C-alpha positions in Angstrom: -65.0 124.0 -3.0 -62.6 126.7 -4.0 -63.3 130.4 -3.4 -60.9 132.9 -5.0 -59.2 135.5 -2.8 -57.6 138.7 -4.3 -53.9 138.7 -3.7 -53.7 142.2 -2.7 -62.8 132.9 24.0 -66.0 131.5 24.7 -66.0 129.7 21.4 -62.5 128.1 21.8 -62.0 124.4 21.2 -58.7 122.6 21.1 -57.7 121.9 17.5 -56.6 118.5 18.6 -60.2 117.9 19.9 -61.6 119.2 16.7 -59.3 117.1 14.6 -60.3 114.0 16.6 -63.9 114.9 16.5 -63.9 115.4 12.8 -61.9 112.2 12.4 -64.7 110.2 14.1 -67.8 112.0 12.8 -70.4 109.5 11.8 -72.9 110.3 9.2 -76.1 110.6 11.3 -79.2 109.3 9.7 -80.8 112.2 7.8 -83.3 112.7 5.0 -80.6 112.7 2.5 -77.1 111.4 3.4 -74.2 113.7 2.3 -72.5 112.7 -0.9 -68.7 113.1 -1.4 -68.1 115.9 -3.9 -71.6 117.3 -3.7 -71.5 121.1 -4.2 -73.5 123.8 -2.5 -72.5 127.1 -4.3 -69.1 127.9 -2.7 -69.1 125.0 -0.2 -68.7 121.3 -1.0 -69.0 118.0 0.9 -66.0 115.7 1.4 -66.4 112.2 2.8 -63.5 110.0 3.9 -63.8 106.3 4.4 -61.8 104.8 7.4 -59.0 102.4 6.4 -59.1 98.8 7.7 -57.4 99.6 11.0 -59.8 102.4 11.7 -62.8 100.2 10.8 -61.6 97.6 13.3 -61.9 100.4 16.0 -65.4 101.2 15.0 -64.7 104.2 12.9 -67.3 105.0 10.2 -67.2 107.4 7.2 -66.5 111.0 7.9 -68.3 113.8 6.1 -67.8 117.6 6.4 -68.5 120.8 4.6 -65.4 122.7 3.4 -64.3 125.7 1.4 -60.8 126.5 0.1 -59.8 130.1 -0.4 -57.0 130.5 -2.8 -55.2 133.5 -4.5 -56.8 134.9 -7.5 -54.4 133.1 -9.8 -55.1 129.9 -7.9 -51.5 129.0 -7.2 -51.6 129.4 -3.4 -54.1 128.3 -0.8 -54.7 131.2 1.7 -57.2 129.4 3.9 -59.2 126.1 4.3 -62.2 125.8 6.5 -63.8 122.4 7.3 -67.1 122.2 9.4 -68.6 119.0 10.7 -70.4 117.4 13.6 -68.8 115.3 16.3 -70.7 112.2 17.7 -73.2 113.1 20.5 -72.4 116.8 20.2 -75.2 119.1 19.0 -73.0 121.9 17.8 -70.7 121.6 14.8 -67.0 122.4 15.0 -64.8 124.3 12.4 -61.2 123.4 11.7 -59.4 126.3 10.0 -56.1 125.9 8.2 -54.1 129.0 7.6 -50.7 129.4 5.7 -47.4 128.6 7.1 -45.2 131.5 8.2 -47.9 133.6 9.9 -47.5 135.2 13.3 -49.0 132.8 16.0 -49.3 134.9 19.1 -52.1 137.2 18.0 -54.2 134.2 17.1 -57.0 134.4 14.6 -60.4 136.1 14.5 -63.7 135.5 12.9 -65.8 138.6 11.9 -69.4 138.3 11.0 -71.0 141.3 9.3 -70.2 144.3 11.6 -70.0 142.4 14.9 -67.1 142.4 17.1 -64.4 139.9 16.0 -64.4 136.5 17.8 -60.7 135.8 18.8 -59.5 132.2 18.8 -56.0 130.7 19.2 -54.0 129.1 16.5 -53.1 125.8 18.1 -50.3 124.4 16.0 -48.5 124.4 12.7 -48.0 121.3 10.5 -46.5 120.9 7.0 -50.0 121.5 5.5 -50.5 124.8 7.4 -51.4 126.3 10.8 -54.5 125.0 12.4 -57.1 126.7 14.6 -60.5 125.5 15.8 -63.7 127.0 16.7 -66.8 125.4 18.3 -69.9 126.8 16.4 -72.5 127.2 19.2 -76.0 127.8 18.2 -75.9 131.6 18.6 -72.7 131.8 16.4 -74.1 129.3 13.9 -77.3 131.3 13.6 -75.1 134.4 12.8 -73.1 132.5 10.3 -76.3 131.2 8.5 -77.7 134.8 8.3 -74.3 136.5 7.5 -73.8 138.7 4.5 -70.0 139.2 5.2 -67.7 136.8 7.0 -63.9 137.3 7.3 -61.1 135.3 9.0 -58.4 137.5 10.2 -54.8 136.7 11.2 -51.3 138.3 11.1 -48.7 137.6 8.4 -45.1 136.9 9.4 -44.3 140.7 9.6 -47.3 141.0 11.9 -49.4 142.9 9.3 -53.2 142.1 9.6 -54.7 140.0 6.8 -58.4 139.6 6.3 -59.7 136.7 4.1 -63.3 136.8 3.1 -65.4 133.6 3.2 -68.2 133.1 0.9 -71.3 131.9 2.9 -73.2 131.0 -0.3 -74.2 127.4 0.2 -73.0 127.1 3.8 -76.4 126.4 5.3 -77.4 123.9 2.7 -74.1 122.0 2.9 -74.3 121.9 6.8 -77.9 120.6 6.7 -76.8 117.5 4.7 -74.4 116.6 7.6 -76.9 116.6 10.5 
């Protein structure tokens, strides 16, 4: 799902671990299985089927909730967040993709309502963007589910702070289809 953006430590988890976890997330039996493309307000579900080689290794379909935040004119992605469950892990993980050219050392931060920002490292940059990961432990997930305002902060290439709002409309419902 795309959300338009105006142009103007204890939760750390390695992005590699998150990428691997999301790559092998199996759709757990649930009342209603997630459906690729299903929309929940500003969140959507994406399901990816394994290729033949991955199937041979026992991989199954991967489903996750996601939101793209783009500039108001829709020409540039500012942020992508994908949230899913890893096998045998109770807490979901979030993989956040930020734009290339940002300052890496300050890392990123998640701010929920008026709470103190939760700092987390930006792990690496690839052609598609710079990636950061965050384990969504129960207390953090509860705050996200009840949040009225959520922002992801990072620094641009000139080290100026950037705050990107996330819409939480539909987040809880989308996540429920994954568990």
